[in-house]
C-alpha positions as CSV (number, residue, x, y, z in Angstrom):
1,M,20.8,18.3,8.3
2,A,18.4,20.2,10.7
3,I,18.3,18.3,14.0
4,H,16.9,19.8,17.1
5,P,19.4,19.7,20.0
6,T,17.0,17.8,22.3
7,T,16.7,14.9,19.9
8,L,18.7,11.7,20.7
9,I,20.2,9.9,17.6
10,D,22.4,6.9,18.0
11,S,25.8,7.3,16.4
12,K,25.2,4.2,14.2
13,A,22.0,5.5,12.7
14,E,22.2,6.5,9.0
15,I,20.4,9.8,8.5
16,D,20.6,11.6,5.1
17,S,21.9,15.2,5.3
18,D,18.6,16.4,3.9
19,V,16.5,15.1,6.8
20,E,14.7,17.4,9.3
21,I,14.2,16.1,12.9
22,G,12.3,18.1,15.4
23,P,12.6,18.2,19.2
24,F,12.6,15.2,21.7
25,C,12.8,12.4,19.1
26,V,14.7,9.2,19.7
27,I,16.4,7.4,16.8
28,G,17.9,4.0,17.3
29,P,21.2,2.5,16.1
30,N,19.9,0.4,13.1
31,V,17.7,3.1,11.6
32,K,18.1,4.5,8.1
33,I,16.2,7.6,6.9
34,G,16.3,8.9,3.3
35,A,16.5,12.4,1.9
36,G,13.7,14.8,2.2
37,S,12.0,13.2,5.2
38,I,10.7,15.2,8.1
39,I,10.4,13.9,11.6
40,K,8.2,16.3,13.5
41,S,8.7,15.9,17.3
42,H,8.5,13.3,20.1
43,V,8.9,10.5,17.5
44,V,10.5,7.2,18.4
45,I,12.1,5.2,15.5
46,N,13.7,1.9,16.6
47,G,14.8,-1.5,15.4
48,H,16.2,-2.4,12.0
49,T,14.1,0.2,10.3
50,T,14.6,1.7,6.8
51,I,12.6,4.8,5.8
52,G,12.8,6.0,2.2
53,Y,12.5,9.5,0.7
54,N,10.2,12.4,1.5
55,N,8.3,10.9,4.3
56,E,6.5,12.9,7.0
57,I,6.2,11.5,10.5
58,Y,4.2,13.4,13.1
59,Q,4.5,13.8,16.8
60,F,4.2,10.8,19.2
61,A,4.4,8.2,16.4
62,S,6.2,4.9,17.2
63,V,7.9,3.4,14.1
64,G,9.8,0.2,14.0
65,E,9.3,-0.7,17.7
66,A,9.2,-4.3,19.0
67,N,6.0,-6.0,17.9
68,Q,3.2,-7.2,20.3
69,D,3.5,-10.9,19.4
70,K,4.2,-12.9,22.6
71,K,6.4,-15.2,20.6
72,Y,8.8,-12.4,19.8
73,K,12.1,-12.8,21.6
74,G,14.0,-9.8,20.3
75,E,15.2,-11.2,17.0
76,P,16.6,-8.6,14.5
77,T,13.5,-8.3,12.3
78,Q,12.8,-5.4,10.1
79,L,10.5,-2.6,9.1
80,V,10.9,-1.1,5.6
81,I,9.0,2.0,4.6
82,G,9.0,3.4,1.1
83,D,8.7,7.0,-0.1
84,S,6.3,9.9,0.3
85,N,4.2,8.5,3.1
86,V,2.5,10.6,5.8
87,I,2.4,9.0,9.2
88,R,0.2,11.1,11.6
89,E,0.1,11.5,15.3
90,N,0.2,8.5,17.6
91,A,0.5,6.0,14.7
92,T,2.3,2.7,15.5
93,I,4.1,0.6,12.9
94,H,5.8,-2.6,14.2
95,R,8.6,-4.7,12.8
96,G,8.2,-8.3,11.7
97,T,8.6,-11.7,13.4
98,V,10.7,-14.8,12.5
99,Q,7.5,-16.8,12.4
100,D,6.7,-15.0,9.1
101,T,9.2,-13.4,6.7
102,G,10.7,-11.3,9.5
103,I,9.8,-8.0,7.8
104,T,6.9,-5.5,7.8
105,V,6.7,-3.6,4.5
106,V,5.0,-0.2,3.7
107,G,5.0,1.0,0.2
108,N,4.7,4.6,-1.2
109,H,2.3,7.5,-1.1
110,N,0.2,6.3,1.8
111,L,-1.6,8.3,4.4
112,F,-1.9,6.8,7.9
113,M,-4.1,9.1,10.0
114,A,-3.8,9.7,13.7
115,S,-3.7,6.6,16.0
116,T,-3.6,4.1,13.2
117,H,-1.8,0.8,13.7
118,I,0.1,-1.5,11.4
119,G,1.0,-4.8,13.1
120,H,4.0,-7.1,12.6
121,D,4.6,-8.8,9.2
122,C,2.0,-6.7,7.4
123,I,2.5,-5.8,3.7
124,V,0.9,-2.5,2.7
125,G,1.0,-1.3,-0.9
126,D,0.8,2.2,-2.4
127,H,-1.6,5.1,-2.4
128,N,-3.7,3.8,0.6
129,I,-5.6,5.7,3.2
130,M,-6.1,4.5,6.7
131,A,-8.4,6.8,8.6
132,N,-8.2,7.5,12.4
133,F,-7.9,4.4,14.6
134,A,-7.9,1.9,11.7
135,A,-5.8,-1.1,12.6
136,L,-4.1,-4.0,10.9
137,A,-3.4,-7.1,13.0
138,G,-0.3,-9.1,12.2
139,H,0.3,-10.7,8.8
140,V,-2.3,-8.6,7.0
141,K,-1.8,-7.7,3.3
142,V,-3.3,-4.5,1.9
143,G,-3.1,-3.8,-1.9
144,D,-3.1,-0.4,-3.6
145,H,-5.6,2.5,-3.5
146,V,-7.4,1.0,-0.5
147,I,-9.4,3.1,1.9
148,L,-10.0,1.9,5.5
149,G,-12.5,4.0,7.3
150,G,-12.1,5.2,10.9
151,Y,-12.1,2.5,13.5
152,T,-11.8,-0.3,10.9
153,G,-10.2,-3.5,12.3
154,I,-8.6,-6.1,10.0
155,H,-8.1,-9.6,11.5
156,Q,-4.7,-11.2,11.3
157,F,-3.8,-13.0,8.0
158,C,-6.6,-11.2,6.1
159,Q,-6.0,-9.7,2.6
160,V,-7.6,-6.4,1.6
161,N,-7.2,-6.3,-2.1
162,S,-6.6,-3.2,-4.3
163,F,-9.3,-0.5,-5.0
164,S,-11.5,-1.9,-2.2
165,M,-13.0,0.2,0.6
166,C,-14.0,-0.6,4.2
167,G,-16.6,1.7,5.8
168,M,-16.2,3.3,9.2
169,G,-16.1,0.8,12.0
170,S,-15.9,-2.3,9.8
171,M,-14.7,-5.5,11.5
172,V,-13.1,-7.5,8.8
173,A,-12.4,-11.2,9.5
174,K,-12.2,-12.5,5.9
175,D,-10.6,-11.3,2.7
176,V,-11.9,-8.3,0.9
177,P,-11.8,-9.0,-2.9
178,R,-10.6,-6.3,-5.3
179,Y,-12.9,-3.4,-5.9
180,I,-15.4,-4.5,-3.2
181,M,-16.9,-2.1,-0.6
182,V,-17.6,-3.6,2.9
183,S,-19.0,-2.3,6.2
184,G,-20.5,-3.5,9.4
185,N,-19.6,-5.8,12.3
186,P,-19.0,-8.4,11.0
187,A,-18.3,-6.7,7.7
188,K,-20.5,-7.5,4.7
189,A,-20.2,-6.6,1.0
190,H,-22.2,-3.5,-0.1
191,G,-21.3,-3.2,-3.8
192,M,-18.2,-2.1,-5.6
193,N,-16.1,1.0,-5.4
194,F,-17.4,2.4,-8.7
195,E,-16.9,6.0,-7.8
196,G,-13.2,5.3,-7.0
197,M,-12.9,3.6,-10.4
198,R,-14.4,6.5,-12.3
199,R,-12.0,8.9,-10.6
200,R,-9.1,6.7,-11.9
201,G,-10.4,6.7,-15.4
202,V,-12.0,3.3,-15.6
203,T,-14.4,3.3,-18.6
204,S,-18.1,2.8,-18.3
205,D,-17.9,-0.5,-20.3
206,V,-15.5,-1.9,-17.7
207,I,-17.7,-0.7,-14.9
208,R,-20.7,-2.3,-16.5
209,A,-18.8,-5.6,-16.8
210,L,-17.7,-5.5,-13.1
211,R,-21.2,-4.7,-12.0
212,S,-22.4,-7.8,-13.8
213,A,-19.6,-9.9,-12.3
214,Y,-20.5,-8.6,-8.8
215,K,-24.1,-9.6,-9.3
216,R,-23.0,-13.1,-10.4
217,I,-20.8,-13.6,-7.2
218,Y,-23.0,-11.8,-4.6
219,L,-26.7,-11.6,-5.7
220,K,-27.7,-14.6,-7.8
221,G,-27.7,-17.2,-5.1
222,L,-25.0,-19.3,-6.7
223,T,-22.3,-21.1,-4.9
224,L,-19.0,-19.3,-5.1
225,D,-17.4,-22.0,-7.2
226,S,-20.3,-22.1,-9.7
227,A,-20.3,-18.3,-10.0
228,L,-16.6,-18.2,-10.6
229,E,-16.8,-21.0,-13.2
230,E,-19.5,-19.1,-15.1
231,L,-17.5,-15.9,-15.1
232,E,-14.3,-17.7,-16.3
233,K,-16.2,-19.3,-19.2
234,G,-17.8,-16.0,-20.3
235,D,-16.6,-13.2,-22.5
236,M,-16.1,-10.9,-19.5
237,F,-13.2,-12.9,-18.3
238,H,-11.1,-11.4,-21.1
239,I,-11.5,-7.9,-19.5
240,P,-8.4,-7.4,-17.3
241,E,-10.3,-5.8,-14.5
242,V,-12.8,-8.7,-14.3
243,A,-10.0,-11.2,-14.4
244,E,-8.2,-9.4,-11.6
245,F,-11.4,-9.4,-9.5
246,I,-11.8,-13.1,-10.0
247,L,-8.2,-13.8,-9.2
248,S,-8.5,-11.9,-5.9
249,I,-11.2,-14.3,-5.0
250,R,-9.4,-17.4,-6.2
251,Q,-6.3,-16.5,-4.2
252,S,-8.1,-16.1,-0.9
253,K,-7.0,-18.4,1.8
254,R,-9.4,-17.3,4.6
255,G,-12.5,-17.0,2.4
256,I,-14.0,-13.8,1.1
257,I,-16.5,-11.4,2.7
258,R,-19.7,-12.2,0.8
């Protein structure tokens, strides 16, 4: 284990022997860090925080600290981070609250750029990118392969579904359905993330079906229920990607950006 002598690690912390920790870091008593992880310098990791394998955490990040919910009274809530994430400078990730499940969860292979924020009780999936100053309020759920542009703000309890994209400066106060691109303040839909789909091998036939589904939901002037019913009765509903798009709308509790 390569630990700089200026770093302070509580004796109760569980640090794998294959972890590197740079100067002036502070590691609390209930922290667990898995093999291959690199903690650069001036990083504070606190609370009941579990960090998996091969993560990189850059200087001045604050990970697992007490959340900013005024109802929080010091309960032993958690933060769990998966594997192969990159957490850049000044990023903040807070642990959960007892008003929710008591846990903030971050998956695998995510990039959180400088000064990003993940609030209490958020659930973040895999292969996501949060650009500089993007922020998740409490209780937000983010799927997989999502891109949040710089200065994007996600309102508490919103869901940002997989393969969607929020443009720079988007202010998101409702749910973002799967595959949808949004931007603006307040954010509005501006098509689907077709380029991202092509990069992941989605066929032209599937893209054509999703384009048709998007038009039905967003451009034909139908009520949302009417548009969904038409799609569910049609042949396109048997295409898994279309069914997943519809499901992401059906499961929305806050209403969707439209």
